[in-house]
N, C-alpha and C positions, 0 to 999 in steps of 0.2 A: 505326699501319698504315695504309698507304694503299691506296684503293680507285679502282683508274684507270676514268676513265670515256670514252666514247666523245667524240672530236671531236666539238664545237657544228656545223652544217652550214655548209661556208662560205660556200656560194651562197645562203643563206634567210637570213644574217645581215653577209653584202658590201652596205656602204652608204659610199660616198665619196662625199665634199660639198668645194667651191672652187674653187680654178683653178690651171693651172701655173703655180709660181714656183719661185722660188730663190734664194740665197746664194752671194755669189763670195766665197773665204777663203784669204789670202793664209799668215796665221798662224795654229794652234791657241790661242791664247790669244783669238782674235775670236769662234770657239764661241760659245756663250750658257750663261755657267757662273750656281750660286747663290751666296750667301753663304758659301756652304761650299766652294768650290773644283769643284763635280760639275756635269755637262751636267743643264740645267734640263728637257730636251727630249730625247727620243728624235732620232736624225740619223740622217737616207739620204742618204749622201756617196760622189761620183763626180767622176774628174777634170772640170774646165774645160774647155772648146774642143769638139774633135769629140764627144767621148764624149757631154758634154751634152748636145747638139744629139741624139745619137743615143737615148741615152737616154729621153727627154725624148717622143721622135716615138713610145715604148710607150704602150700603155694604162694609165698611173700617171699620177695627181693629189696635189699636194702637201697634205700633210697626212695620207698616207694611214696608218694605225695609228696616228695620232700621231707621224708624224716629219716634222722636218722638211726640205727638199730641200737641201743645200749640195756648191756645185760647188766642190773644191778647186785651186788650184797653189799655184808657190813652197812655201816651205818646208811650209805645211800636205799637199800631195799629198806628198812623199819622206818626212813624219814617218808617215803612216799606209799608204799603199803602194808606197814605195821599197823596204822591208825585202823583198819580195815576189821568189819566184823567176822570172826571168824578164822585171824590169820594169825598165825606165828607171829610173832613182832621180831622174833632173835634171829632164824634162819631162812631161807629159802625151802620151800616145801621139798622133800627128795620123793614121798611116795605118790607122787601122780600116775598115772598111764595115759592120759590123755594132754594133749593141749585144750582141751576142752574146760581142763578142770585147773587148767593154770593162773595165773594172775598177770595182767599188762595193761598198760594205761600208755595213751599218749597224753604228750607234755606241750605246751603250745608256746612256740616263738613269739619272743617278746617277753613272755612271763618274766617277774622280777626275782628274782637270784631268793630273795628273801621267804617265797612261798610258792616257790617253784615244787613242794614237794604237795600242794595240798591244788589238785585239778578240780574242778566242777566232775561231780559224780557221774555223769554219761560219757566223762570220756575212760571209764576204767570196763576192760572186757568183761562183758559176759554173756555168756553161751546162753542158744536158743529163742526165746520171744522173751524178749527186750521192750518192758514197759516204762514211757521216757515224754512225760510232758502230754498226757492224755494218750497218745497215738505207742501200737503194740508193732512191732516187727521183728523179723527173725536173721538172727546173726548165728552161722554154724561154724565160718570160716574164719582164719585172719585175715585173709584179702580182704573179705566183707566186712570187718570190723576197722582195717584202716582205711573201704573207703566210705565209710559210713564218715556221721558229722560227729564222729568222736575223735577225726584225723583228717583224712585229704579232701573229707567234703565242707564247703564254706558256702555262705553264703556272700553274694558280693553286688555292691550296688553302684549307679550310674545317675548321675545329676548335670546336665546339663543347661548351662547359661552360652552357647552359642545363640547366636540371631537365627540360625536357620535349624529345623530337625535334622538330628542326624543319625548317622544309620551305623548298628554296629553289628561287629562279624567278628567269628573266633573260628579261631586259626588252626586247623589239623595241625598236629605236630609232623604227623607220617607223612601228607604230601604237600603241605604250604598250602591247602586251599582256605578262600577266605569263605568261611561259611556264613548265608545271613542268620542276625540273631536278634535282632527287633531296630524299631526306630523307635527315638528318643526326642520327646518335648523338651520346652522350656521352663526351668526353674524347679524349685523343690515338691513340687506337688505332681511334678511326672517325675519322681526320681521312682527307678524301675531295679530291684532286688533281683536275681536269679538265683539259682544255684548251681554250682559248678565245680573245678576240685585246682588242690596246690600245684602248680603250674603251666597251668594251661593259659595261653595269649588268645587277647583280644584286640583290635583294633577297631576308631571310630572316624569314619569318614564326615564329611561334610554331603549333604544332599544337593547343594547348588556348586556351581550351573549344571552340573552333564546331569541327564538322567542313571546314567551308571554311578553309584558314589564312589565307586572305586578308581574311577577317573578324576574325584575330584581330590580334595588338598586332607589328606590322613591329619584328622586332629590327635590322635593319642594314640599309643603304643604301649602295650602293657600286659604284662605277666602276673597272674594270682598267686599271692604269697599266704593268705593268708584271711577269715573275716575283716569283710571291709565295703570301703566305698569309694568311688572316684568321681571327681568334676571335671566336665568338658570346659574348661573356662573360670570364671568367676564372677559371682554377682557383683555388680560394681554399687558402691555406697550411694544413698539419695545425698543432693545435698542440704543443710538443715539451715538455713538460714540463723544468724548466731541473737540477732537482735528477736529473734522468738521464742527465745528458749525459753527464757527465764517467768513470762506469763504464762508457760506451758507447763511448765516441770511444779511454778506456783498453783495452778488449779487442777495437776494431776494427784500433785498431795493432798493438796483441798479431798480429794472428790477419793481416795485412798484411805482416810481417814475416817469420811462417813462411815464407808464402808465397813471398816472391821468396827466401828460400833453397831453393827448389824447380827454380828458373827454374836451367836450365844451359844453352841457345842461349848462343851470342855471336854479334856482328857485326863487331866495332871493337874496338880495344883502351881505351877508354876508357868506353864503355858508351852515347854520347850522343854528338850531334854538330850543331851551329846549323846553317841554312843561309836559304835565301830562295828566295821564291814568283817562277815567273816572271812578268813582267808581264804577262801576257794572262788568266793564274788570276787573281791579284792583283785583276786589273781588274774582272773579273767577279765572285769573291765578296764584292770590297769593295762593286759597285756594289748586288748581290743585299741586302746587311744592308744597307748605304743605307735603299733601299727599303721597308723592312720594319721600322724600328731603333723605329720609336713605334707604340704601340697605335694599333686593335686587331691590330698586324699579330705582336707578337712576344706574348707571354700567358707569365703563371708557368710554370718546368717545373713538371712533376709527380713531384714527392717526396713523400716521407712514410718510414715508418717500415719498411716492407716493403725499404726502397730504403737502408737503413742513412744514418746522422750522416757522410757523406762530404764534403759544403758543408753549410755551415751556413746552410740556407737558413731556418730558422728566425727568428734574425735579421736576412739579409741578403738580399735579392729575391735569386732567380734568377731571371733570364728564358730564355726560348726561342722560337727560329724555323724553325718549322721547312723544307725545302730538298724544292724536285718532285723528283720519280723521274727522270726524262730528264737535267734540267740535274747533279742529285747524280752519277748515272752521268758525267757530262762529267766533272766537277771528282775523281772514283774516279779515271777515267784516267794521268790527268795527275798526280796526287797520288804513286798509284801506282809510277807510272815513275819517280821521286825517289825512293822511299823503296829498292827494287829497285837502283838506281843506288847507292843508301849501302850496301846491306845485301848487296850485290855475289852475291845471287838472283833466282828469278824468284818474285815472290809474288801472292797468292789476295786479292783483294779481298776485304774478308770484311765489314767496318759501316765507315759513316762518322756521327759523332754530332753534333750543330749543326745551326743557330748557341748556344752557352751563351754567355747575357752577363751574367757577374761584374760584383754595385758594389758601392758603399760596403760598407766592413766585410768584407769573402767573407772565406772561409778556405777550402781543401782538402785534404785528410785525406791523410794518406800512403798511397799506394795502388800494389798492382801491377792490370796490366790482366788481362783474362783470359788465360788462356793456351791455352785452345783457338781463340782465332779473334786474339790480335796475336800473332803473331810479331815482327814489326816495324810500328811505329803511326809517327806524327809528330801536330804542336802546329800548330795554323796560328794566327798574332795578326792577326785580321782588321783590329779598329778597337781603337783607346781615345780617349778623349775626357777632358778637364780631369783627367789622372791629378796628383799634386803628386809621387810618387815611380815608380821603378819597382816592379812588383809581380811579384819575381823565380819561376821556377819554382827548386825544390829537387829536385836528382834523388843519386841513390846512383851512383858507380862500381862497377869490379868490387872493389875494395878496401876497398868503402862507406865513402868521402870523400865528403862532403859540395859540394852544386858549385849555386851559384845560376849564376841563366842569366836575362839579362835579355834582352827581346822588343821587338821595335816592330813596328807594321801593316806586313804583308805579310811577318815572320820565322816560320823553319819552326824547329823540336827533332824529331829524329829519336833515338829512343828505343826500345827494348821487350828486352829481352836479361838476361843472368843476373843480374844483382844491380840492378836498374832498381827505383826505388820514383821517384813523383813526386808531388809536391805543392806546397800553397802554403799554409802553416802561420802567416806575417807574417798578420796581417790586409791586406784590399787598401787603396789611396788614399783619404784622408778626406776628399776635394771633394766638396763637393756636385753633385749632377747627372755623376757621374764612372763609367764604364765601362769594361770588356774584353770585346771580342767573339771567342771561342776557337772554331772548330773542330779537332776530332780524328778522327784515321782510322787 
């Protein structure tokens, strides 16, 4: 359960260094990518020419909130801005008189090269009163834009598996002072997300044995690079006696079969369908996963006997990356539109679960989602790495015929009907350092 905290004061934290500079790019392949073909830094991009001059005349500094400034022309300009309504896709605008009328966008670090030209809509510059996710805010300067959640303002989460309460401090870059931020209890339910900025530094201290946490062990020190979450230590997998597994799996399977017989709602002839994420949603989901794919950002999912044996967590690591609330809301809205179009009815968003990362040897028992909350649902394949064979989703149609569905990154599977069972009973891929990252809604 997230505990949202107030935004750290922008005025007290703002610190810009550097000189005005920019890179001119004609082809998006010339943007800075790493060895995985992902953006290696955040990018603040705008059209070359007159707009570049006007934007640089505003009170902004190269490197602000970790963003590299890039002027686009040619194919790069067309790819990033040409699809926008009312925009000349062939050449950058020349008749603008103010940066208010210019185009600009922030591209997120970790975005895959193939979808780098499709950021989410809120990442594009809009001047004046901006309506976004049911909220209205005013943006009048490029500095305000760069300091918004289109660019440098991010959500960041903390989850602790340390036996004691821990205390988190924000480190003032100007003075080095450790400013108290919050105390954090144990486990996923105590997870806390805050709003902060790219480049901010935090330290985490034990609250025992000394009264002043700063005199105790420093558990973690890190600098915020993007939207994300960080774990202090890790969840410990409970032990499952192997002799108890067969009977419990058999009992669970029979119970789930009875449940699927009770469900009467239908949305399609077959009971499921396969689709594809819009490029901008795939870009955002993929960047968030990529930027948080390694420890301490991912932790073991909190499986235990109270949750059943649907996932063989005692044999294969099942990792979990929590999602910040506002970013989650953005994704839910877009994904709900896809499910509504498939189901042909208006739906209420009830849940989003993940990101879950399955590793070598994972299984998922045949099951039915909660009838009270999952009228229609979808699975999203966010990423897969080093897999030696497809790990198919096994579904039953209305006639209880088994189908095996292969998913690639960016694919989605709609489901949630009368005879729907979902499983991956065949053990997953056998390659080392291999995984599937999945999101459920």
